[in-house]
N, C-alpha and C positions, 0 to 999 in steps of 0.2 A: 699220595702225589697225584696231582691233577694231570689230565691228558690234554695237551694243547692241540687246537685244531691244526691239521696239516692239509696239504693239497690232496694227499691220498684219501684222507677221511672225507673231505668235502666232495670228492668225486662220487661218493655213495648217494648223493642227493642231487636232484635237479633244482638248482637254485632259481631258475626262471619260473618254474612251476610253483615253488614255495613262495616266491615273491608275489606272483599273481594272486595266489590264495590269500596270503597275508594282507595284501593291499585291499582286496575285497572285504575282508573281515573288518579292518580298520575303517574303511570307507562306509561299510554298513553300520558300524557303531555310531559314527558321526551323523549319518543320515537318519538313523532311527531316533537319535536324540533330537535332531532338528524337526523331524516329522511329528514327534509325539509330545513336544514340549508344551503344547497348549491343551492336550487332552484332559489334563486334570481340572481344567476350568469348566468342562462340560458335565452334564448329569450322568453320563454313562460311567465315567471314571472319577466320581466325585471325591473318592478317598485317595486318589493317586496324586502324588506330588510331582513337581517338575522333573525330578530325576528318576521317577518310578520305572519307566520303560528303559531308560538308559542303563540304570543299575542292573535290572534283570537281564537285559541283553548282554551286558558285560559278563555277568555270571554264566550265561549260556555259552558265550564265546570261550570263557575259561574252561568250562566243562567240556566243550567240543574239542579244545586243544588237548586236554588231558585224555579224552577218549581217542583222539587221533594218535597221540604218542603211544598209548597202550596197544591200539589196534595195529600200529605199524610194526610192532614186534611179533605179531602173529604170522607165522609162515603161511604162504598161499596154499600149501598142502593141507593145512588145518581147515581153511575155508572150504577147500574142495571136499575134504572128508565129511564135513558137516553141512553140505549143501542141501541135502534132503531134509534133515532136521530143521534147518533154518527156514525152508519153505513151509514146513508144517507149522512152525512157530508163527510165521506170518499169517497163515490161515486161521490159526487159533485166536490170535489177537484181533483179527478182522471179524471173527464171530463174536468175541467177547464185547467188542464195542457196540454191537447191535442189541445186546441184552439190556433191558431196562434196569436201572439202578447200578449198572456197571459203566456203560457208556454215557458220556455227557452230551446232551442235545443242545445245540445252539442254532437259532434261526431255522429250525426244522431239520437240521442235519446232525446225525450222531457220528462224530468223527474222532472224539477224544475220550481217553480213559483217565479220570482224575487220579493222580498219585501224589497226595499231599499238596504241596504248594505248586506243583507243575501238572501239566496235562500232556499225556503221552498220545501221540498220533500214530496208530498202527499202520496207516498208509505209507508213512516214511520208512518203516521197517520192511514193508512189502516191496518197496523199490529195491532195496539192497538184497532182500531175499530172492527176488526174481532175477537180478543180475547174476548172483552167485549160482542159483539153480540152473538158469539157462546156459551159462558158461559150462557148468558141469555136464549138462545134458548134451550139448553140442559136441563136447569132447568125447563122450561115450558113443554117440550116434553119428559121427562125422561122415561115415561111409554111406549113410542113408539120407543125408541132408538135401540132396538134389531133388528128391521126389517127396510125395505126400507121406510115404512110410515114416520118414523122419520128422515130418512137420506135424502130423495129426496129434501125436501124444502131447507135445508141448502146447498145442492149442488148447487141449483139455485142461492142462495145468494153469495156463494163464487165464482161461475162461472162468475157472473157479475164483481166482483173485478178482477178475473184472466184475463178476457177479456180486461178490461181497462188497466191493467198492461202490457198485451201482446201488446197492441197498442202503448205503449210508445217508444220502447219495453223495458221491464225489466224482463227477464226470472228469474233472481236471486230472486227478490222480490216476483215473482209469486210462485216460489218453496217454499219460506219461509212461505208465507200466507197459501198455500195449506197444508203444513206440520203442521202448527199450528192447522188448522181446523180439519184435519184428526186425528192428535194426540189427540185432545180434544174429538172427536167422539169416539175414541177407549177407552179413559179413562171414557167416559160417558156411556159405556155399549154396544157399537155396537158389534154384534157377530163377531167371527173370519171369518166366511164366507163372511159377508158383508164387513168387513174391508179388507179382501184379494181382493175383487172386487174393492174397492176404491183404493188400492195400484196399482193394475193392470191398473186402469183408469188413475191414476197419471203418471205412467211410460209411458203409451201410449201417454198421452198428451205431456210429455216432449220430447219423441222421435219424435212426430209429429212436435213440434215446432222447433226441430233441423233440421229435414228433409226439411221443407218448407223454411228455411232461409239459403241461401248459405254461409253467413259469419259464421253462427253457425256450419255448416258442416266443414268449413275450420278450425275453432277452435278445433273441435272434433278430426279431423285427426292430427292437430298439437299437441294436448294433447297426442295422441298415440305415436308420434315420434318427440318430440320438437327439438331435436338436428340434425335432418336431414338437408341436404343442401337446401331442398325445404322450410322448415318451420323456420329454426333458425333465419333468418333475416326478417321474415314477421309475419305470424300469431302466430308463436311460440316464438317470440322474448321476450315477457314479461315473459313467463314461463321459458325459458332457463336462463335468468338472475336471476330469483327468485331461481331456483335450484342451480345456481352458488353461490349465496349468502348463501343459506342453507349449501352447501358443504364447503364453506370457514369457516363457524362458528365452525364446529366440536363440541367438547364437551363444552368448556367454552367460545367460541367466540373470535373475534379478539380485543375486547375491546370496551366499549361504546364510540361512536363518530368516530370510525375508519373504518366504512363500506366503501368499494369501490363502490359497486353497486349503492348506493344512489347518487353517483356523476354523475347524468344524464345518467346512464346506465339502471337502472330499472325504468320504468314509474310507476306513482302513488305509489311511495314508502311510502308516508305519509298517504295514504288512504287504498286502497284495498290490497296492498302488504306490509303493515307495518310489518307483521310477518316475512317477508323475511329479513328485516333489523334487527329485533330482533334476528333471527336465526344467522345472520352473526356477530352481535356485541356481543351477549350474549350466543350464542351456544345452545346446547341441554338443558342446565340448564335453560336458559331463556324461551325456548319453554315450558318445563315441568312446570315451575312456572305459566305461563299463563294458561295452561290447567288445572292445579290444582285449580286455582282461579275460573275458569268457572265451573269446576266440583262442587265446593263448592256452588256456586250460584244456579246451576241447582238442586242439591240435596236438598238444603234448600227450594227452591221454591216448589218442589214436596212434601216435607214433610209438609210444611205449608199448601199446598192445601189439602193433605190427612187429616190433622188435622181438617181443616175447614169442609170438607165433613162429617167427623165423628161426628161433632157437628151440623149436619143438616144445614150448611151454604154452600149449593151446589154452588151457584153462586160465592161466595168468593173463594171456593176451585178450581173451574175450571179456574177462572181468574189467580190465583197464578200458577197453572200448565201450563196455556197457556203462561205466561211470561217465565217460565222455558223452555218450548219447543222452544219458539222464540230464546232465547239466546243460547240454546244448539245447535239448528239446524244451526243458522246463524254462530256461531263460528266454528262449524264443517265444513261448506262449505268454509268459509274463509281460515281456516287452510288447508283443503284439496286442495284448489286451489293453495295456496302458495307452498305446498310441492309436487305438481304434482300428487296428488291422484284423483283429479277431474278436468274436463275441465275448462279452464279459464273462469271466470265469475266475473264481477264487483260487489262485495258485501263487505261492510265494516265489521270490527270486532267490535262488540258492546262494548261501553265504552272505547275503545282504539283508533280507527282510527279517523283521522281528519274529521270533519263534524259537521255542526251546528244543523240542524233539526233532524238528526239521533241521535245525542248525547242527545238532549233535550228530544226526545221521549223515548230514552232508560231510562233516569232518571225518567220520568213519570211512565214508567212500573215498575221501581224499587220502586217508591212510592206506587203503588198499591200493590206490594208484601209486603212491610212494613206495609201497612194499614191492609191487611188481617191478618198478623201476630199479629198486635196490637189488632185487634178485637178478635182474638182467645184467646190471653192472658187475655184480659179484661173479656171475657166470662168465661174462666176457673177459674179466680180469683173470679168472682162473684159466680160461682157454689160452689167453695171451701168455701167461706165465708158463703154462705147460708147453706151448709151442716154442717159447724161448729156450726152455731146457732141452728141447729136442733139436735146437739149432735152426728152427724154421723162421724165426723172426730176428 
């Protein structure tokens, strides 16, 4: 006998959060198809048909949904129990990707481990690993979080991850991981003085990473003046065409499927620069819609986390807030790069850009967010029922 949906069952899930995530997944599938439809005509993807990226992305979405469903059944106590092993696994995979003949090198960066027909990106696992581990750490050391006694150990742990990501090299993932950890430390009670020092440390680290790498310096100068004769056809090429796409879109766009820049002008149009195609085809309205959907997810995650902490489920709360920080920071960087607000850096847009392991890990993070919300609702309903039996409600 099948179980019919009831109002009680539906209260176990945040339908607004689910709708926002589902809308971004469907929107991403449509835009990946639009942005990649012409890639098969070029020399780089000569064997790819018109539906190659669309079909693969659809498979990734299905795999992500399956992973999300399974992960949503995992109690948060299990994630808490295995926080340290998950951190260790993240470190191991980040080491493996640096080993020749194990990691796959593309354009001078070793960021992927080939697993048959797919490529696994350990940096995506590291983001989840650091969220879970930092939430576990703050819960154990909460009484020491206002001073350096509580902060220094976690800096060592995140420093190991940052060092390994820097060796790939992957500055974008490094910035996201550090932002997640520092954001959770701030929410965990670190004093403003200590947090200010952490921000200064992070800014100094990013500046140092740019200064010691000539190609990053070139990208930075190209970001400052992308249309100059020196940069427009070299390091500023990607940014100039992204800005051209944004400018062509104006308010309502040129129409879905009618982008010119995706026709072999704008590199990585279906991954890192998919929002440039969105801007060109759907205009400011399309950009605003995506920003609103991410704002909903981030706000919902922060609210769910606050609610869990208020019910003394600190680990659950910090995990939910960590997922919100991840999605918010990465979306901000991706949008900033596409619109010329930040220097060019390869970083996908969560839930939207083409990519296998990234999308699956995004959906696992969504599952953790839904699980925290589910446990919050169950606890509140249990408290309400207990109070009713005592005659308090």
